[in-house]
N, C-alpha and C positions, 0 to 999 in steps of 0.2 A: 378603639385598641386598646390594651392593657400591657399591664408588666409580663401578664403571662406568653404575649404575644413575641415580646420581646425576648424571653428568653426560649423560646421556639425558637428565633430566628438567634440566637448565638447557640443555640444545640444543631444548626445546620450547618454554620459556619465550622465547626468541630468534626461535624460528620460526612457531609459533603465537600466540604472545602469552599463553599460561598462565601463572600468574603461579606459580612454582616453592613460593613457601609454600602456595599453596590447593591445589597437588594434596600437598602432602606432609600437610596438614591433611584432607582426602578420604581419602588412602590409610591414614590411624590410624584413620579413624573406623570404616572399611572391613576393618581389622585387627581391631579389637573385635569385632566380628561374627563374622569368620571365626574367632576365637580363641574362642569362645564355643561356636559351631557343631560344631567339630571336638573342643573339650575338655571341654562338655558344663557348664559352669563358668556356676554362677549368683550369681558375685559380682561386682563393679563392677570392671572392669580397665580401666586407661588405657594405651596404647600410645606409645610414641614413637620416633619416626625423627631421628637422627641428621643433618642437613643437609649433613654434611661428608665424612663416610664412609660412612652409608647403615648404619649399625649400627642393627637393631630391639631394643628393648628391651618385654618387657610389666610393667605393674605392679598386682598389685590393690589395692586401693582400700577400705578400711576408715573408717567414720565414729567418731570417738571419743566414748561417750555414758559415762553415771553408771553404768547396769544393760545389759547384753547383751541383745537380745531375738534378735537373728539373727545370732549369732557368723560369717557368711558376709561378710558388709556391715557390720558392729560389731563394735568393741574397745572394752573398757573403759579407762577414764582410768587407772586403775592399772595396766595392762597397756602403755598407748603410754606412759606417764612412763616406765617401766621402759626403753621404747627410746630416749625425747627427753625430758628434763624441761619444754620446753617448752609439749607439748601443752596444750589446752585443749578443753573438752566443744565440739562442733562442726566441728573439726580435722579433717580426713583425713590418716591415715597410712597412707603408701604402702611395698609390699615387694615388690620384684622377683621377677616367676616366668615369668621366659622359658623358654617348651621347649627343648630341644636341636633338636628335630624340627620348629619352627617356621618356618625358611627357605626352605622350599618352598613350604609354603601361603602365606606373604607375597608370596614373589615372585610367584605367580599369581594373588593377589588384588589386588596393586599393578598388574600387566599389565591386568588386567578394569578395573580404575579410572581407570587412562591412557588405556585405548584409549574408554572413556564419554566422558571429560572431552573428548578430541580430537576426539570428534566432536561434541560440543555447543558447543564454541570453532566448530567448522565450520560452523554451524547456526545459530550466533548471527552469523556475520561473513558469512553468505548473506542470512540475514535484514535484519542493518544495508544491506548491498549493495540488495538489492533497495528496501527501506522506503524508501532516496532515491529511486528513479523512479516511487513510488506517484504518480499522476494525473501522469503523462509516456509517452510513447511508444517503445516499445523495438521492435527489429527480432529477431524469432525466426523457428525454421523449422518446420513443420510435421510432427509427428511420425505422429499415430495419431488413429484412432476410438475411444473409448470411450464405448458407448454412442451416446448424443445430444452428450456434449460432444467438442471435440478439443483433443487435448494438445500443446501448443506450447512448443520447446524453446527457451530464452532462454539457454543456454551450463552455469550451476552447478545449473540448478533449471530444471524442467518446470512450464510455468503451464496454468490449465483456462480455458477458454474455453466458458462454457456457453451453451443455444438460443440464448437471448435476447441474449446478446452477439454472437452470428455475426448477420451480413448474410444477409437473407433470398434475395436473388439472387444470394449469390455460393456457388461451391464452391470446397473445399479439396482439395489435393492432398499428399500426403506428400512431403518435402524443398522444397516450395515456402517460399520467404520472402517473410514478409511482417511489417508494422509494425500493432502492437495498442496498445493504450492500458489503462495499467495500472492497473485500477481499486481494488486492495486486495491488500494484503499483510499475512497472517498468519502470526503465531506459533503454530506446534503442536509437538508432542512428538515428531512425525516430521520436522521442518524446516518453512520455511517453505512457506505454502501463497499461492501468486499467481494473483489471478483476473485474467484480461484482456478485451478487448473492441475489436470493430470497430463496435459502433455505436454508444455513449457520444459526446457531443458534444464533451467534451475531447479527440477524435482530432482533428476536422474543426479545431479551434483551433490544437492544437497543429501539426499540419499547416503551417499557414498561418504561424505563428510561425518555425516551420524554412525555410519558404521567401521569406519576407520581411522583406529586412534591416530598412525600416521599423520593421515591429511588432519584432522582435528588439532594435532599439535605444531603442525606446518613443516615438518618434516615431505611429506607427501603434497606435492601440488597437483591440482588438475590444469590444463592447460586450457584445453576444450573439451567442447561435447556439441556431439553431432546424434542429432536424434530423429526417428520416426516410428511415434510412440506407436505403441502395442505390438510393435513387431520387430524391429533391431535397434541398436545404437551405437555408438562409439565413442568410448570417452579417453583424452590423451594425457597421459599421469607423466609427472616426472619428480625424481629425488633431488633435493636438497644433499645429501650425506653419501656419499660413494656407496655404503657399506649396507644400504638398505635398498633394495628391490623394489621400485613405485607397484609394478606388474604386481609383482607377489604378493605386496602389501596389500591392496586392492582386492585381489582374488580370495587372499586370507588362508587360513589351515583347510586343508581337502575342501577347498572352495565355499567355505562356511559364508565367506562376506560377502563374496558377490552372487551367490545364493539370495541370502538375505534381501539384497536390491529386486533382483530380479524375482524372488514371491511377492514382495509388495509390488512389482509391474505385472503382475499375474502372467510371468513369464516370456515379458519382452528379451529379445536373447541381446547381448551386453559384449560388446569386443572390447576389452581393454588393452589402448596401445602406448606403447613408452615413447613419450617427446622426445624430438630431440631439434635442436638448431641449427640442422644441417638439413636441409629441405628435401634431398634425395633421400635420406635416410627417413626421415619423417614420412615421406608420401610414401616408402615402400613400406614402411611400419603400419600404415594406415590402411593397407590393404589384405592385414589381418583377417581370416584366417590362409589367406594363399601367401603361396610361398613366392618372393621376387627376385628376378635373376640380376638382372641391371635397372636402374634410373637414369635418365639423360635430365637435368632441367633447361629451361630457358627461362632466365632467371627477370627479363623486362617482360615476357609476358607471362610468367607465372605458371607455365606448361611444363606436367611431369607428363616424360615420355617412359613408360613401365614395359619392361620386356618378363614374361613370367613364363614357365616350360608350360607344353602344350596343354598337357593333363591337369591345369591351375586356372586357366581360361576362366572357363565357368563360373570357377568360385571366386577368382578375380571381381571378374564382374559384376557376378551375385542373381539372383534372381529379378527379372525386369530390371536387373542394371542397378539392384539398391546397395552392395559392397561399395561399388566405386564411385556410385552418389553422397553416399555416407562420408567416404573420404575424402572426396573433393570440399565438402561441406567443412570437414572438420580439421582440413590443411590449410582451407584457402585458396587450392590450386585445383587448376585446371589437371587432369588426369586421359591420359590416352593410352591404352591397355593393349599388346599385342602378344600372339604366343612366340616362342620362340622361330619357329618354322614363316611364322610369318613378319616376323623382326627385320627382314632384309628388304622388302617392298617400302619401308620407309626411308624417305629422303634424307640427305645427312645434316647436320644441323651447322650452320652461320658458322665458318671459321672465327668469328671473332667470339661467339659463345662458346665454341668448343673452346678457344681460350680462357676464358672467364670463368668455366665450369673446372 
């Protein structure tokens, strides 16, 4: 090892952020193992690398004891004091034993350690880069199909999109650019493992945050998202300023904002709902596009009894109950829906609940 190697380590410190002292410590530890392996030594040794010149020195270490049990690792107090009168029991005596041919072994070992540390540093940098994108949107390129998983190229790492995170109605083609939601970033020995999704409600939320300036500026707030990916979604929004219509802001001029989100999700229908802290109003709004005549709420059981016009019943329930199901998911309330003509069949609310409402 020579000064050129030391200069190379200093360059790595600047370029890769690898501290030279840490690198030297790791190389020294590796050289201890290399020495014992190549020279069959059972004694304790210490390796020191001079940080200015790169000179390597190997020292045998022996513990000072009263009576020697193992001469390979111990030295008698009397013998130690013949070397230096200040030695006491428990001290470590060192003697240089650097082999002449150790330079070649040291150079190869140091190279291996540095390469390993560079790889570890790069893996850590990539992990730090992508952990910052967790719960966020990122654009990737579809690369290949592995079993039921799709591999998405995110630049410095390939992400995995499992079947549950794929929209059933979508098909993907290698080379296609798509937006995905980063669900989780795991640190592994082979580098970061990134899991992405096209079905996560967070994807819809982040798309609106990117498209609607009022959301980005904090004027309009997304209160909730309910999604059946690829088919239909509902999003509840609230404005912190009375003069701003939250639904209108999300729809945008001539529907351009919501259409951009729909296009990204390849035609997924999106209902934008005005949030309310009044459960009856919120439940009624959540059943959009159906028109609601009345809502009675059971606060204790979080149930809303909804009455709609006869010709709105199928719209309120939706195909296979989808509209009502999404409304319930969005509001967190169980929703019972009946037409105006059927409403008389309902039993009246408990008097205490009537009073509370």
